[in-house]
C-alpha positions in Angstrom: 31.7 -8.7 49.2 34.2 -6.1 48.1 35.1 -5.8 44.4 38.8 -6.6 45.2 37.8 -9.8 46.9 35.5 -10.8 44.0 38.3 -10.2 41.5 40.7 -12.1 43.6 38.4 -15.1 43.7 37.8 -14.8 40.1 41.5 -14.8 39.3 42.1 -17.9 41.4 39.3 -19.8 39.7 40.7 -18.8 36.2 44.2 -19.8 37.2 43.1 -23.1 38.6 41.8 -24.0 35.1 44.4 -22.3 32.9 43.9 -24.5 29.7 40.1 -24.4 29.8 40.1 -20.7 30.5 42.4 -20.1 27.5 40.3 -22.3 25.1 37.3 -20.5 26.4 38.8 -17.2 25.4 39.7 -18.1 21.8 36.5 -16.5 20.3 37.0 -13.3 22.2 40.7 -13.2 21.3 40.1 -13.9 17.6 37.3 -11.2 17.5 39.3 -8.5 19.2 42.6 -9.3 17.4 40.8 -9.1 14.1 39.1 -5.7 14.6 42.2 -4.1 16.2 44.5 -5.5 13.5 42.2 -4.2 10.8 41.9 -0.8 12.4 45.7 -0.7 12.9 46.3 -1.5 9.2 43.6 1.0 8.1 45.1 3.8 10.2 48.5 3.1 8.8 47.1 2.8 5.3 45.3 6.2 5.7 48.5 8.0 6.7 50.5 6.2 4.1 47.9 7.0 1.4 47.7 10.6 2.4 51.5 10.9 2.2 52.3 8.9 -0.9 49.2 9.2 -3.0 46.7 11.9 -2.0 49.5 14.4 -1.5 50.0 15.4 -5.1 52.4 18.2 -4.5 52.1 21.9 -3.7 48.2 22.5 -3.6 48.1 20.4 -6.7 45.4 18.4 -8.6 45.4 16.5 -11.8 43.4 16.8 -15.0 43.2 13.7 -17.1 41.1 11.7 -19.4 40.4 8.9 -16.9 40.1 9.8 -13.3 39.3 7.4 -10.4 37.4 4.5 -11.9 35.5 2.0 -9.7 33.8 -0.3 -12.2 34.1 -1.7 -15.7 30.9 0.2 -16.9 32.3 3.4 -15.6 35.4 2.8 -17.5 33.4 2.0 -20.7 31.3 5.1 -20.3 34.3 7.4 -19.9 36.1 5.8 -22.7 33.3 6.9 -25.0 32.7 10.3 -23.6 36.1 11.6 -22.4 38.7 12.8 -24.8 42.5 13.0 -24.4 43.9 16.4 -23.5 45.9 18.3 -26.2 48.7 20.8 -25.9 46.5 23.4 -27.4 43.9 22.9 -24.7 46.6 22.9 -22.0 47.8 26.3 -23.4 44.3 27.7 -23.4 43.7 26.6 -19.8 46.8 28.3 -18.6 46.2 31.5 -20.4 45.1 34.4 -18.2 45.5 32.5 -14.9 43.6 33.7 -11.7 43.7 30.9 -9.1 46.4 28.9 -10.8 50.0 29.3 -9.7 51.6 26.9 -12.1 51.0 23.8 -14.1 52.8 21.0 -16.0 51.7 18.9 -18.9 52.8 15.2 -18.6 52.8 12.1 -20.8 54.5 8.9 -19.9 55.2 5.3 -20.9 57.7 2.4 -20.1 60.9 2.2 -22.0 64.4 0.7 -21.9 67.1 3.1 -20.9 70.8 2.3 -21.7 74.2 3.6 -20.8 77.1 1.8 -22.4 76.5 -2.0 -22.0 74.2 -1.5 -19.1 70.4 -1.3 -19.6 67.4 -0.7 -17.4 64.1 -2.2 -18.7 60.6 -1.0 -17.8 61.8 2.5 -16.9 59.1 5.2 -16.5 59.9 7.7 -19.2 57.9 10.9 -18.9 57.7 14.1 -20.9 56.9 17.1 -18.6 56.9 20.7 -18.7 59.9 22.7 -17.3 57.4 24.0 -14.6 57.0 20.4 -13.4 59.6 20.9 -10.7 57.3 23.6 -9.2 54.1 21.4 -9.0 55.3 18.0 -8.2 56.9 16.5 -5.1 60.2 16.5 -6.7 63.6 17.8 -5.4 67.0 18.2 -7.1 69.7 16.2 -5.5 72.4 17.0 -8.1 72.6 19.2 -11.2 69.4 20.9 -12.3 66.0 20.5 -13.8 65.5 21.4 -17.3 64.5 25.0 -18.3 61.8 26.6 -20.4 64.3 27.0 -23.2 65.0 23.4 -23.2 61.3 22.8 -23.7 61.0 25.3 -26.5 64.0 24.0 -28.4 63.0 20.3 -28.0 66.4 19.7 -26.2 67.5 16.1 -25.7 68.2 16.5 -21.9 67.1 14.2 -19.1 66.5 14.5 -15.4 66.8 11.0 -13.7 65.8 9.2 -10.6 68.0 7.6 -8.0 67.4 4.0 -9.3 68.6 5.0 -12.7 71.7 6.4 -11.2 72.3 3.3 -9.0 71.9 0.8 -12.0 73.6 2.7 -14.8 76.2 4.8 -12.9 77.2 2.8 -9.8 80.6 4.3 -9.5 80.4 7.7 -11.1 78.5 10.9 -11.6 75.8 10.7 -14.4 75.9 14.5 -15.0 77.0 15.3 -18.5 76.8 11.5 -19.6 74.6 10.4 -22.5 72.0 7.8 -21.9 69.8 6.3 -24.6 66.0 6.1 -24.3 64.7 3.7 -26.9 68.0 4.3 -28.9 67.8 8.1 -28.8 70.6 9.8 -26.9 69.9 12.2 -24.0 72.3 14.2 -21.8 71.7 13.9 -18.2 71.6 17.3 -16.5 70.1 16.5 -13.1 69.4 13.8 -10.6 66.3 13.8 -8.4 66.3 13.4 -4.6 65.1 10.0 -3.4 61.3 9.6 -3.4 61.0 6.1 -2.0 58.4 3.4 -2.7 54.7 3.1 -2.8 53.3 -0.4 -1.8 56.7 -1.9 -2.4 57.1 -0.4 -5.9 60.1 2.0 -6.3 59.2 5.5 -7.5 62.8 6.4 -8.3 63.1 4.5 -11.6 62.3 7.3 -14.0 63.7 9.6 -16.7 62.0 13.0 -17.2 62.5 14.8 -20.6 60.9 17.9 -22.0 57.3 17.4 -23.1 57.9 18.7 -26.5 60.8 16.4 -27.1 58.7 13.5 -25.8 55.8 14.3 -28.2 58.2 14.6 -31.0 59.5 11.1 -30.3 56.1 9.4 -29.6 53.6 11.5 -31.7 51.4 14.4 -30.8 48.5 12.1 -30.0 50.2 10.7 -26.9 47.9 10.8 -23.9 48.5 14.0 -21.9 47.5 14.8 -18.3 47.8 18.2 -16.6 49.1 18.7 -13.1 47.9 22.0 -11.7 49.0 24.0 -8.6 46.7 26.4 -7.0 47.8 29.7 -5.5 47.0 28.3 -2.0 45.3 25.4 -0.4 42.2 27.5 0.1 42.1 28.3 -3.6 42.1 24.7 -4.8 38.3 24.6 -5.4 38.4 27.9 -7.3 41.4 26.6 -9.4 39.5 23.3 -10.1 36.5 25.3 -11.3 38.6 27.7 -13.4 40.2 24.7 -15.2 36.8 23.0 -15.6 35.2 26.1 -17.1 38.0 26.7 -19.6 38.1 23.1 -20.7 34.4 23.0 -21.2 34.6 26.3 -23.1 37.3 25.1 -25.5 35.5 21.8 -26.1 32.2 23.5 -26.6 30.4 21.4 -24.0 26.8 22.5 -23.4 25.7 23.3 -19.8 23.5 20.3 -19.5 26.2 17.8 -20.7 28.7 16.2 -18.3 32.4 17.0 -18.4 34.5 15.1 -21.1 37.5 14.9 -18.8 38.2 14.0 -15.1 39.8 16.0 -12.4 41.5 14.3 -9.5 41.9 16.3 -6.3 43.4 15.3 -2.9 39.8 15.3 -1.5 38.5 12.9 -4.3 41.5 10.6 -3.8 40.8 10.5 -0.1 37.1 9.9 -0.8 38.0 6.9 -2.9 40.3 5.7 -0.1 37.4 6.0 2.4 35.2 4.1 0.2 37.6 1.1 0.0 38.4 1.3 3.7 34.7 1.5 4.5 33.9 -1.8 2.7 37.0 -3.6 4.4 35.9 -2.2 7.8 32.3 -3.5 7.4 33.4 -7.0 6.5 35.9 -7.0 9.4 33.1 -5.8 11.8 30.8 -8.5 10.6 33.4 -11.2 11.1 34.3 -9.8 14.5 30.8 -9.6 15.6 30.2 -13.3 14.9 33.4 -14.3 16.7 32.5 -12.1 19.7 29.0 -13.6 20.0 30.4 -17.2 19.6 33.0 -16.3 22.2 30.3 -15.0 24.6 28.2 -18.1 24.2 31.3 -20.3 25.0 32.0 -18.2 28.1 28.3 -18.6 29.2 28.5 -22.4 28.7 31.8 -22.7 30.6 30.4 -20.6 33.5 27.3 -22.8 33.7 29.7 -25.8 33.8 31.7 -24.0 36.5 28.5 -23.4 38.6 27.7 -27.1 38.4 31.1 -28.1 39.4 31.1 -25.7 42.4 27.6 -26.2 43.6 28.8 -27.7 46.9 31.2 -24.7 47.4 28.3 -22.3 46.8 26.3 -24.2 49.4 29.1 -23.9 52.0 29.5 -20.2 51.3 25.8 -19.6 51.7 25.5 -21.6 54.9 28.4 -19.4 56.3 26.5 -16.2 55.6 27.3 -15.3 52.0 24.4 -13.3 50.6 22.8 -13.9 47.2 24.5 -10.7 45.9 28.0 -12.0 47.0 27.6 -15.1 44.9 26.3 -13.1 42.0 29.3 -10.8 42.2 31.7 -13.7 42.5 30.6 -15.4 39.3 29.9 -12.2 37.4 33.4 -10.9 38.2 34.9 -14.2 37.0 33.0 -13.9 33.6 33.9 -10.3 33.2 37.6 -10.9 34.0 37.7 -13.9 31.7 36.2 -11.9 28.8 38.5 -8.9 29.5 41.7 -11.0 29.5 40.6 -12.4 26.1 40.2 -8.8 24.8 43.6 -7.8 26.3 45.3 -10.9 24.7 43.7 -10.0 21.3 45.0 -6.5 21.5 48.5 -7.7 22.2 48.4 -10.2 19.4 47.1 -7.5 16.9 49.8 -5.2 18.0 52.5 -7.8 17.4 51.1 -8.6 14.0 50.9 -5.0 13.1 54.6 -4.6 13.9 55.5 -7.7 12.0 53.8 -6.3 8.9 55.7 -3.0 9.3 59.0 -5.0 9.5 58.3 -7.3 6.6 56.6 -4.9 4.2 57.8 -1.5 5.4 54.1 -0.6 5.7 53.3 1.9 8.5 50.8 0.8 11.2 49.4 2.7 14.1 47.6 1.3 17.2 44.6 3.6 17.8 44.1 4.2 21.5 40.5 4.9 21.2 39.7 1.6 19.4 41.9 -0.3 21.9 39.8 1.1 24.8 36.6 0.5 23.0 37.6 -3.1 22.2 38.5 -3.8 25.9 35.2 -2.2 27.0 33.3 -4.3 24.6 35.1 -7.4 25.8 34.1 -6.6 29.4 30.6 -5.9 28.3 30.3 -9.4 26.7 31.4 -10.8 29.9 28.6 -9.0 31.7 25.9 -9.9 29.1 26.8 -13.6 28.8 27.9 -14.0 32.5 24.7 -12.7 34.1 22.7 -15.8 33.6 25.2 -18.2 35.1 25.8 -15.8 38.0 22.1 -15.5 38.6 21.7 -19.2 38.5 24.5 -19.7 41.0 23.1 -17.0 43.3 19.7 -18.6 43.2 20.8 -22.1 44.4 19.2 -23.3 47.6 21.9 -23.8 50.2 20.5 -27.1 51.6 20.2 -28.6 48.1 23.6 -27.3 47.2 25.3 -28.9 50.3 23.8 -32.2 49.2 25.5 -32.1 45.8 28.4 -34.4 45.2 
């Protein structure tokens, strides 16, 4: 029997029992759809994370009191050991730079911003260095960013995000206008280019003011982080080590003691992402494996029922000269085709759900070709594994006894 003939007979048998075939495939469909949807979301999440979070700016990394924390105990430990950065330490780190191109101190909090009778609550107000424009993913859409002189003189100037402009200045230019941050007036000198959102949260609702002005308003003990830009992407490890050694020196940390600060690099952020994604993937693979095994068992049972129902047909074919291998191919082809169709339907469902997530949540998804091919191959393999016994049983029927079957 040719493969084309076996597949044709298998297709006819499946089509003759459409509802039963579909119900048989539910386990395979669920399993494949689950794994493909998870991988689709993970691929989109990875790209999204790399663009929105891990990409900190131009060859940049962040020095902070608390880095990436994965447990309550880790937080408590760092709270005891780590100390907030100070402007004195920041200035010491940036003196005599070798692998550091630029850096910006930052401290931030939430505040209410007003213009006339309009107000915008829960606005991110940050004090940053004048060099922040050089190390952050920030562009100037209108006006200018504040200068070093503004920082030195504690100037009351502000650089605002798009959401602030939309809410407080819907019909006019904000440049030269005075806004109030917690009651204190600031002159708007620049507007940032649109950044977008991260996980549905807008990143354009902010006001940047000089770090010196911020500390004067909120106290010199305000928590400070330091965003550092290396001279090149290849020099990031050297720049990180340079910052680490200088901070350890000014804090008089012995060589056998751990750092009393944290450094977040793009690689460490991606490592944290991989850790989360790895746990999700393991759970998804576990659920999928169970669903696929159950689906395979259902296929085997249905194929055994099909052999029983078609016993007389098998006897007629054998009496007309069909060989044992022909019967084996016929039923094995039906099992494989059935399982493969379940996998294909699962892929289509997962693709559609991925697109729906993108439409509803503006979250990128990407259907990985490699995983799709693998899922279809696994589906077909399940058809072979769980279909071999029913096919072998059908092929082993005695033609005389089969013809006597009702």
